[in-house]
Backbone as CSV, one residue per row, in Angstrom:
resi,resn,N_x,N_y,N_z,CA_x,CA_y,CA_z,C_x,C_y,C_z
1,MET,-23.258,69.268,37.895,-23.019,69.363,36.467,-22.854,70.848,36.113
2,ASP,-21.826,71.166,35.350,-21.597,72.561,34.981,-22.410,72.943,33.738
3,LEU,-22.431,74.219,33.440,-23.255,74.747,32.344,-22.930,74.081,31.016
4,SER,-21.653,73.945,30.690,-21.301,73.350,29.396,-21.759,71.896,29.323
5,ALA,-21.699,71.171,30.420,-22.159,69.780,30.436,-23.673,69.708,30.272
6,ILE,-24.397,70.629,30.885,-25.859,70.680,30.754,-26.233,70.957,29.301
7,ILE,-25.592,71.943,28.708,-25.879,72.295,27.320,-25.531,71.141,26.392
8,ARG,-24.387,70.536,26.605,-23.957,69.412,25.770,-24.966,68.264,25.852
9,ARG,-25.419,67.944,27.051,-26.383,66.843,27.217,-27.726,67.190,26.575
10,ALA,-28.180,68.430,26.730,-29.443,68.851,26.123,-29.359,68.761,24.598
11,ILE,-28.239,69.159,24.034,-28.050,69.076,22.582,-28.023,67.616,22.135
12,GLU,-27.392,66.756,22.913,-27.383,65.327,22.580,-28.809,64.775,22.520
13,ILE,-29.615,65.121,23.516,-31.013,64.671,23.546,-31.764,65.237,22.350
14,GLY,-31.595,66.528,22.103,-32.273,67.170,20.986,-31.873,66.593,19.644
15,ASP,-30.594,66.302,19.478,-30.120,65.697,18.226,-30.682,64.288,18.050
16,GLN,-30.776,63.554,19.137,-31.260,62.181,19.075,-32.736,62.120,18.687
17,TYR,-33.561,62.981,19.280,-35.005,62.912,19.064,-35.544,63.991,18.128
18,GLY,-34.724,64.989,17.834,-35.182,66.093,16.999,-35.826,67.209,17.801
19,PHE,-35.942,67.018,19.111,-36.507,68.005,20.025,-36.112,67.603,21.447
20,ILE,-36.397,68.482,22.387,-36.218,68.174,23.803,-37.455,68.695,24.520
21,THR,-37.862,68.021,25.589,-39.061,68.452,26.310,-38.678,69.335,27.499
22,PHE,-39.662,70.109,27.954,-39.442,70.933,29.139,-39.107,70.050,30.342
23,ASP,-39.720,68.878,30.432,-39.433,67.959,31.535,-37.985,67.486,31.497
24,GLN,-37.474,67.201,30.314,-36.078,66.777,30.184,-35.137,67.908,30.592
25,ILE,-35.471,69.121,30.202,-34.657,70.279,30.600,-34.692,70.435,32.107
26,ASP,-35.877,70.297,32.690,-36.035,70.425,34.136,-35.165,69.408,34.879
27,GLU,-35.038,68.210,34.329,-34.197,67.188,34.943,-32.714,67.538,34.858
28,LEU,-32.318,68.255,33.819,-30.908,68.596,33.622,-30.448,69.787,34.460
29,VAL,-31.352,70.742,34.702,-30.976,72.008,35.337,-31.160,71.915,36.848
30,PRO,-30.092,72.146,37.597,-30.215,72.135,39.060,-31.057,73.310,39.533
31,SER,-31.852,73.082,40.551,-32.713,74.158,41.060,-32.182,74.708,42.376
32,SER,-30.881,74.688,42.553,-30.275,75.108,43.816,-30.288,76.614,44.030
33,ALA,-30.172,77.395,42.969,-30.145,78.854,43.105,-30.961,79.472,41.978
34,ASP,-31.981,80.247,42.328,-32.883,80.809,41.330,-32.162,81.646,40.277
35,ARG,-31.242,82.522,40.680,-30.542,83.375,39.738,-29.687,82.536,38.805
36,LEU,-28.971,81.596,39.367,-28.131,80.716,38.557,-28.990,79.892,37.610
37,GLU,-30.108,79.395,38.093,-31.006,78.601,37.254,-31.481,79.412,36.059
38,ALA,-31.849,80.662,36.277,-32.316,81.523,35.186,-31.216,81.724,34.142
39,GLU,-29.990,81.912,34.577,-28.868,82.083,33.652,-28.617,80.810,32.852
40,ILE,-28.719,79.662,33.510,-28.520,78.388,32.828,-29.604,78.185,31.777
41,ILE,-30.855,78.432,32.151,-31.979,78.256,31.229,-31.815,79.168,30.013
42,GLU,-31.438,80.408,30.241,-31.251,81.357,29.137,-30.160,80.872,28.176
43,ALA,-29.027,80.463,28.716,-27.927,79.972,27.885,-28.316,78.677,27.169
44,LEU,-29.056,77.833,27.854,-29.486,76.568,27.277,-30.434,76.781,26.108
45,PHE,-31.424,77.650,26.278,-32.370,77.922,25.199,-31.681,78.572,24.003
46,GLU,-30.709,79.411,24.252,-29.948,80.039,23.167,-29.183,78.968,22.381
47,ALA,-28.519,78.065,23.088,-27.748,77.009,22.426,-28.671,76.090,21.614
48,LEU,-29.818,75.757,22.175,-30.769,74.905,21.455,-31.297,75.612,20.212
49,SER,-31.582,76.891,20.337,-32.085,77.673,19.215,-31.075,77.719,18.069
50,VAL,-29.831,77.941,18.419,-28.771,77.996,17.413,-28.676,76.670,16.653
51,ARG,-28.897,75.570,17.346,-28.845,74.247,16.720,-30.151,73.861,16.008
52,GLY,-31.181,74.695,16.160,-32.463,74.390,15.525,-33.250,73.314,16.250
53,ILE,-32.984,73.145,17.537,-33.670,72.131,18.351,-34.868,72.773,19.028
54,ASN,-36.050,72.210,18.783,-37.273,72.718,19.385,-37.458,72.174,20.793
55,VAL,-38.116,72.990,21.624,-38.478,72.578,22.977,-39.991,72.407,22.993
56,ARG,-40.458,71.265,23.492,-41.888,70.969,23.495,-42.367,70.510,24.872
57,GLU,-43.681,70.488,24.987,-44.305,69.880,26.154,-44.114,68.373,26.052
58,ALA,-44.160,67.711,27.163,-44.019,66.249,27.192,-45.177,65.647,26.506
């Protein structure tokens, strides 16, 4: 799954429930490369913040 697809899916989840959990994010983000993972997480949190979607514990 590419970055835009990950962000789009996270926003869909956040819009549906009003928030997204760290566990849900963990399921979306591939853990294949640490540097890439960090970049994805940073971009994902920025996109969620812009949309006003909170990230919570499960």
